C-alpha positions as CSV (number, residue, x, y, z in Angstrom):
1,X,0.0,-0.1,-0.3
2,X,1.2,3.3,-1.2
3,X,2.1,5.7,1.7
4,X,0.5,9.1,1.9
5,X,2.3,12.2,1.3
6,X,1.1,15.4,1.5
7,X,2.8,18.6,-0.5
8,X,1.6,22.0,1.2
9,X,2.0,24.7,-1.8
10,X,1.7,24.4,-5.0
11,X,4.0,26.6,-6.5
12,X,7.2,26.3,-8.3
13,X,9.3,24.1,-5.7
14,X,6.2,21.9,-5.0
15,X,5.8,21.1,-9.0
16,X,9.8,20.4,-9.4
17,X,9.7,18.3,-6.3
18,X,6.7,16.0,-7.7
19,X,8.1,15.7,-10.8
20,X,11.8,14.6,-9.6
21,X,9.7,12.3,-7.0
22,X,7.9,10.5,-10.2
23,X,11.1,10.0,-11.8
24,X,12.6,7.7,-8.9
25,X,9.9,6.1,-6.8
26,X,6.4,6.3,-8.7
27,X,3.9,4.4,-7.0
28,X,5.6,4.4,-3.4
29,X,3.7,7.6,-2.3
30,X,0.2,8.6,-2.6
31,X,1.1,12.1,-3.2
32,X,-1.6,14.8,-2.4
33,X,-0.6,18.4,-3.2
34,X,-2.7,21.1,-1.5
35,X,-2.5,24.7,-3.3
36,X,-4.4,27.8,-1.8
37,X,-4.3,29.7,-5.0
38,X,-7.3,28.9,-7.5
39,X,-4.8,27.9,-10.3
40,X,-2.5,24.9,-11.5
41,X,1.5,25.8,-10.7
42,X,2.4,28.2,-12.9
43,X,6.1,30.1,-13.6
44,X,6.0,32.9,-11.4
45,X,9.2,34.4,-12.9
46,X,7.2,35.2,-15.9
47,X,4.4,37.5,-14.1
48,X,6.0,40.7,-15.4
49,X,5.8,39.2,-19.1
50,X,2.1,38.3,-17.9
51,X,1.7,41.8,-16.8
52,X,3.2,43.5,-20.0
53,X,0.8,41.2,-22.0
54,X,3.5,39.6,-23.6
55,X,2.4,36.3,-23.0
56,X,-1.1,35.3,-21.8
57,X,-1.7,33.7,-18.5
58,X,-2.3,30.3,-19.7
59,X,0.9,30.0,-21.0
60,X,3.1,30.5,-17.7
61,X,1.4,27.3,-16.4
62,X,4.0,24.7,-15.5
63,X,2.3,21.6,-15.9
64,X,-1.3,20.4,-17.6
65,X,-3.9,18.9,-15.4
66,X,-3.4,15.7,-17.3
67,X,0.4,15.6,-16.2
68,X,-0.7,15.4,-12.6
69,X,-3.4,13.0,-13.2
70,X,-1.1,10.9,-15.0
71,X,1.1,10.4,-12.1
72,X,-1.8,9.6,-9.8
73,X,-1.3,12.9,-8.0
74,X,-4.5,14.4,-6.1
75,X,-4.3,18.0,-6.8
76,X,-6.0,20.4,-4.3
77,X,-6.0,23.7,-5.6
78,X,-7.9,26.7,-4.3
79,X,-7.6,24.9,-1.1
80,X,-6.2,26.2,2.0
81,X,-4.2,24.4,4.8
82,X,-4.8,26.0,8.1
83,X,-3.2,23.6,10.4
84,X,-1.1,20.6,11.2
85,X,-1.0,17.9,13.8
86,X,2.0,16.2,14.1
87,X,0.8,14.3,16.8
88,X,-1.9,12.2,14.4
89,X,0.0,13.5,11.4
90,X,-2.9,15.0,9.6
91,X,-3.1,18.4,7.7
92,X,-6.2,20.4,8.4
93,X,-8.0,22.4,5.8
94,X,-9.9,25.6,5.8
95,X,-13.1,23.4,4.8
96,X,-12.9,21.3,7.7
97,X,-11.6,18.3,5.6
98,X,-8.2,16.8,7.0
99,X,-5.6,14.7,4.9
100,X,-3.4,11.7,6.6
101,X,0.4,11.9,6.2
102,X,3.2,9.5,6.4
103,X,5.7,12.4,5.0
104,X,4.6,15.9,4.8
105,X,6.9,18.6,2.4
106,X,6.1,21.9,3.1
107,X,6.7,24.2,0.0
108,X,4.5,27.4,1.3
109,X,6.9,30.0,-0.4
110,X,6.7,33.2,0.9
111,X,4.6,36.5,1.4
112,X,6.0,39.9,0.5
113,X,7.2,42.6,3.0
114,X,4.8,45.6,3.8
115,X,6.5,49.0,4.8
116,X,5.8,50.0,8.5
117,X,4.9,53.6,7.2
118,X,1.1,55.6,7.1
119,X,-0.8,54.8,3.8
120,X,0.0,51.2,3.7
121,X,-3.7,49.9,3.8
122,X,-5.0,52.4,1.2
123,X,-6.9,51.3,-1.5
124,X,-4.6,51.2,-4.6
125,X,-1.3,50.2,-2.8
126,X,-0.9,46.5,-4.1
127,X,1.9,43.8,-4.0
128,X,3.5,41.8,-7.3
129,X,3.5,38.3,-6.2
130,X,1.0,36.2,-7.7
131,X,-1.5,36.0,-10.7
132,X,-4.3,38.1,-8.6
133,X,-1.8,40.9,-8.2
134,X,-1.0,41.0,-11.8
135,X,-4.9,41.3,-12.8
136,X,-5.3,44.1,-10.0
137,X,-2.3,46.1,-11.2
138,X,-3.2,45.3,-15.1
139,X,-6.8,47.0,-14.0
140,X,-5.4,50.4,-13.5
141,X,-4.9,51.0,-17.2
142,X,-3.0,52.9,-19.8
143,X,-1.8,56.3,-19.1
144,X,-2.0,56.0,-15.3
145,X,0.7,57.1,-12.7
146,X,2.5,54.2,-11.1
147,X,4.8,54.0,-8.5
148,X,7.2,51.1,-7.4
149,X,8.8,51.0,-4.0
150,X,11.9,48.7,-4.4
151,X,14.3,48.5,-7.1
152,X,15.2,45.1,-6.8
153,X,14.4,42.0,-9.2
154,X,11.0,42.1,-8.4
155,X,10.0,45.8,-8.2
156,X,11.8,45.9,-11.5
157,X,9.6,43.3,-13.2
158,X,6.9,45.0,-11.9
159,X,7.8,48.3,-13.3
160,X,8.6,46.7,-16.9
161,X,5.6,45.0,-17.2
162,X,3.7,48.3,-16.1
163,X,5.6,50.4,-18.3
164,X,5.0,47.8,-21.3
165,X,1.4,48.0,-20.3
166,X,1.3,52.0,-20.8
167,X,1.5,53.3,-17.6
168,X,3.7,56.0,-16.4
169,X,6.0,54.3,-13.8
170,X,8.5,55.5,-11.3
171,X,10.6,53.5,-9.1
172,X,11.7,54.1,-5.9
173,X,14.7,52.3,-4.4
174,X,16.3,53.0,-1.0
175,X,19.6,52.0,-1.9
176,X,22.1,53.7,-3.9
177,X,21.8,51.5,-7.1
178,X,19.4,49.1,-8.7
179,X,19.5,45.2,-7.5
180,X,22.1,45.9,-5.3
181,X,22.2,42.2,-4.3
182,X,22.9,40.9,-7.8
183,X,25.0,43.5,-9.5
184,X,28.1,45.8,-8.7
185,X,28.4,49.5,-9.1
186,X,29.0,49.5,-12.8
187,X,26.7,46.9,-14.0
188,X,23.6,48.6,-11.8
189,X,24.6,51.8,-13.4
190,X,24.0,50.4,-16.9
191,X,20.8,49.0,-15.7
192,X,19.6,52.3,-14.7
193,X,20.2,53.9,-17.6
194,X,18.3,50.9,-19.7
195,X,15.4,51.4,-17.1
196,X,15.5,54.8,-17.8
197,X,15.6,54.8,-21.4
198,X,12.1,52.8,-21.3
199,X,10.7,56.0,-20.1
200,X,11.0,54.5,-16.3
201,X,11.8,57.6,-13.9
202,X,14.3,56.0,-10.8
203,X,14.4,57.7,-7.5
204,X,17.8,56.4,-5.9
205,X,18.3,56.7,-2.0
206,X,14.6,56.9,-1.5
207,X,13.4,56.1,1.8
208,X,9.6,56.3,2.0
209,X,7.9,58.1,4.6
210,X,4.2,57.4,3.7
211,X,2.0,56.8,0.9
212,X,-1.0,59.6,1.2
213,X,-4.4,60.1,0.1
214,X,-7.6,60.8,1.3
215,X,-9.7,57.6,0.3
216,X,-7.2,56.1,-2.3
217,X,-3.1,55.9,-3.1
218,X,-2.4,59.6,-4.3
219,X,1.3,59.7,-3.7
220,X,4.4,58.5,-2.4
221,X,6.3,60.9,0.0
222,X,10.0,60.2,0.6
223,X,11.8,61.4,3.8
224,X,13.8,64.0,1.9
225,X,10.5,65.7,1.0
226,X,10.4,64.4,-2.3
227,X,6.6,63.7,-3.6
228,X,5.8,61.5,-6.3
229,X,2.2,61.4,-7.4
230,X,0.6,58.1,-8.3
231,X,-2.7,56.4,-9.2
232,X,-1.3,52.9,-7.9
233,X,1.5,52.2,-5.7
234,X,3.2,48.6,-6.0
235,X,5.4,47.8,-3.1
236,X,8.1,45.4,-3.8
237,X,10.6,45.5,-1.2
238,X,11.0,41.8,-0.3
239,X,9.8,38.7,0.8
240,X,9.5,36.8,4.3
241,X,9.3,33.0,4.6
242,X,5.1,31.7,4.8
243,X,5.9,29.9,8.0
244,X,3.0,30.3,9.9
245,X,1.9,26.8,9.3
246,X,5.1,25.7,10.7
247,X,5.2,27.6,13.5
248,X,1.8,26.5,14.9
249,X,2.9,23.0,14.5
250,X,5.8,23.6,16.8
251,X,8.5,23.5,14.0
252,X,11.7,25.4,14.7
253,X,11.2,28.5,13.1
254,X,14.0,31.4,12.7
255,X,14.1,33.8,9.6
256,X,12.5,30.5,7.9
257,X,11.7,26.8,8.6
258,X,14.7,25.7,10.0
259,X,15.7,22.6,8.0
260,X,19.1,20.4,7.8
261,X,21.6,19.1,5.2
262,X,18.5,16.4,4.9
263,X,15.7,18.9,4.0
264,X,14.1,17.8,7.6
265,X,12.8,20.4,9.8
266,X,12.8,19.8,13.7
267,X,10.3,17.1,13.4
268,X,10.5,13.6,11.9
269,X,8.9,13.1,8.4
270,X,8.2,16.6,7.9
271,X,10.4,18.5,5.2
272,X,10.5,22.0,3.8
273,X,11.7,23.2,0.5
274,X,12.0,26.8,-1.3
275,X,11.6,30.1,0.1
276,X,9.7,29.0,3.1
277,X,12.8,26.8,4.3
278,X,15.9,28.4,6.1
279,X,19.2,26.2,5.4
280,X,22.3,26.8,7.5
281,X,20.9,30.3,8.2
282,X,20.2,31.3,4.7
283,X,16.8,31.5,3.2
284,X,17.0,31.4,-0.9
285,X,14.4,33.6,-2.6
286,X,15.4,32.2,-6.2
287,X,14.3,29.2,-8.3
288,X,17.5,27.6,-8.7
289,X,18.2,26.8,-5.1
290,X,14.5,25.5,-4.3
291,X,15.0,23.2,-7.7
292,X,17.9,21.9,-6.1
293,X,16.3,21.2,-2.7
294,X,13.3,19.6,-4.4
295,X,16.0,17.1,-6.5
296,X,17.8,16.3,-3.3
297,X,14.5,15.5,-1.1
298,X,13.0,13.4,-3.7
299,X,16.3,11.5,-3.9
300,X,16.1,10.9,-0.1
301,X,12.3,10.2,-0.1
302,X,13.1,7.9,-2.5
303,X,15.5,5.8,-0.6
304,X,19.0,7.6,-1.4
305,X,20.3,7.7,2.0
306,X,23.4,9.6,0.5
307,X,21.7,12.5,-1.0
308,X,22.1,15.6,0.9
309,X,21.5,19.5,0.2
310,X,24.8,21.4,1.5
311,X,23.7,24.6,0.2
312,X,23.5,26.8,-3.4
313,X,25.9,29.2,-4.8
314,X,23.9,32.1,-5.7
315,X,23.4,32.7,-9.2
316,X,20.6,35.2,-11.0
317,X,20.2,34.8,-14.9
318,X,17.4,36.8,-15.8
319,X,16.1,39.5,-18.4
320,X,15.3,42.5,-16.1
321,X,13.3,45.2,-18.0
322,X,14.4,44.0,-21.4
323,X,18.1,43.4,-20.4
324,X,20.1,40.2,-19.6
325,X,22.2,40.0,-16.5
326,X,23.8,37.5,-14.6
327,X,25.4,37.0,-11.3
328,X,26.8,34.3,-9.7
329,X,29.0,33.9,-6.1
330,X,31.3,36.5,-5.0
331,X,30.5,39.2,-7.7
332,X,31.3,42.0,-5.4
333,X,35.1,40.8,-4.8
334,X,36.3,40.3,-1.0
335,X,39.5,41.7,0.1
336,X,42.6,39.8,-1.3
337,X,40.7,38.7,-4.8
338,X,41.5,39.7,-8.1
339,X,39.2,41.4,-10.2
340,X,39.1,41.4,-14.3
341,X,36.7,43.5,-16.2
342,X,36.0,44.0,-19.8
343,X,33.3,46.7,-20.8
344,X,32.3,47.6,-24.0
345,X,30.2,50.6,-24.1
346,X,29.6,50.3,-27.8
347,X,27.9,46.9,-27.3
348,X,26.6,47.9,-23.9
349,X,28.0,45.0,-22.5
350,X,30.0,44.9,-19.2
351,X,31.7,41.6,-17.5
352,X,33.4,41.2,-14.3
353,X,35.4,38.3,-13.2
354,X,36.3,37.7,-9.8
355,X,39.4,35.4,-8.9
356,X,40.8,33.7,-5.8
357,X,43.7,31.4,-5.5
358,X,43.5,30.9,-9.4
359,X,39.7,29.9,-9.1
360,X,37.0,31.6,-10.6
361,X,34.5,32.8,-7.4
362,X,32.4,35.0,-9.0
363,X,30.9,36.9,-12.1
364,X,28.8,39.7,-13.0
365,X,27.5,40.0,-16.8
366,X,25.4,42.8,-18.1
367,X,24.2,42.4,-21.6
368,X,25.9,39.5,-23.3
369,X,25.0,36.9,-20.7
370,X,25.7,33.8,-23.2
371,X,28.3,32.5,-20.8
372,X,26.7,33.0,-17.4
373,X,26.0,29.1,-16.6
374,X,29.6,28.2,-17.8
375,X,31.1,30.5,-15.5
376,X,28.8,29.0,-12.9
377,X,29.8,25.7,-13.3
378,X,33.4,27.2,-13.1
379,X,32.4,28.6,-9.8
380,X,30.8,25.3,-8.4
381,X,33.5,23.2,-9.4
382,X,36.3,25.0,-7.9
383,X,38.4,23.9,-10.8
384,X,41.7,25.7,-11.1
385,X,41.8,28.4,-14.2
386,X,45.5,28.8,-14.3
387,X,45.6,27.4,-17.8
388,X,42.7,29.2,-19.3
389,X,43.3,32.6,-17.0
390,X,44.3,35.1,-20.0
391,X,41.2,34.0,-22.3
392,X,38.7,33.6,-19.3
393,X,37.2,36.9,-19.7
394,X,36.7,36.5,-23.4
395,X,34.2,33.6,-22.8
396,X,33.7,29.7,-23.2
397,X,34.1,29.9,-27.3
398,X,37.7,31.4,-27.3
399,X,39.1,29.2,-24.5
400,X,38.0,25.9,-26.3
401,X,38.9,27.1,-29.6
402,X,42.7,27.7,-27.9
403,X,42.0,24.2,-26.2
404,X,41.5,22.0,-29.1
């Protein structure tokens, strides 16, 4: 008889876990996936493309309903899990139903962070995390003034989508450069120029004092006195692990649901992956670490006791506001590292490699990111680059041509 395995969350991490488990242990588990959103799992990375009307919402679905059925998965979407009872191994749903489990996987994702300033509850203040948010933002209409608070990855995706949809967009960012967690100063300056070329106004060093309006958001006011008129305000200042269910079940929770190298929580047979999980004091907010965790957990639950997750090399490989950017590893360069830079303003291209002890430890690419994953492999393998040191900055094609 198959063991009951319940997955709470129907996002990208959950879908990848079910896919990986199906490759290894089809039939061993009776899998039930519970998702609060009334949709099949979809690619959140493409939300800005849906907002920009570049792709329809139906095209970002990860797997069709038939795919889930063919793997014997009971898919409960539009259903909210409200409690976990580890003593009797059951998950309670909002409608009163309960699901038994032998193994439980928490893939509950994250929640958007709201600023602790006046006006956050005004109508017209939205977040940008799911398809419901996209629908609400898209309803604003062309020619309206939109202010996006947050110049990180999510905020710029929202700004890009809004601008493509015809809104007049301003981005307010607390830091001195855009995407400071993924880009260095020079790459961020190039990105700012590209964003502004698309008609988006960028306000750096912008500390939000509040959102003002009588019955609806009308303006964002900064602590230095700047006032930016708005018909809509999109808050994209960060995310926080969605760990409420875990906390209620008595699991150890810090910044996220604490897991070990086996992706197990503080209670046996309860695991966590993706944005809700905290591994070695790190909560990853990117897709690739979630996929790595899903793969490792699927191996373990399929009987591979040697499978372990030891952490991920942070890498970002995305198109932001229509511009390709990539970064990985120690891209800023710790003391004692070497930095090799290749910049071509004519091609709007910038590349920086960070080297330590004869090995590549970090990279930033702007514009031409074709070699990003190759550089990432070099970082992850910790291989010596001594023999290709002189050619490395010029890319994989030249290195392989010389080697041949």
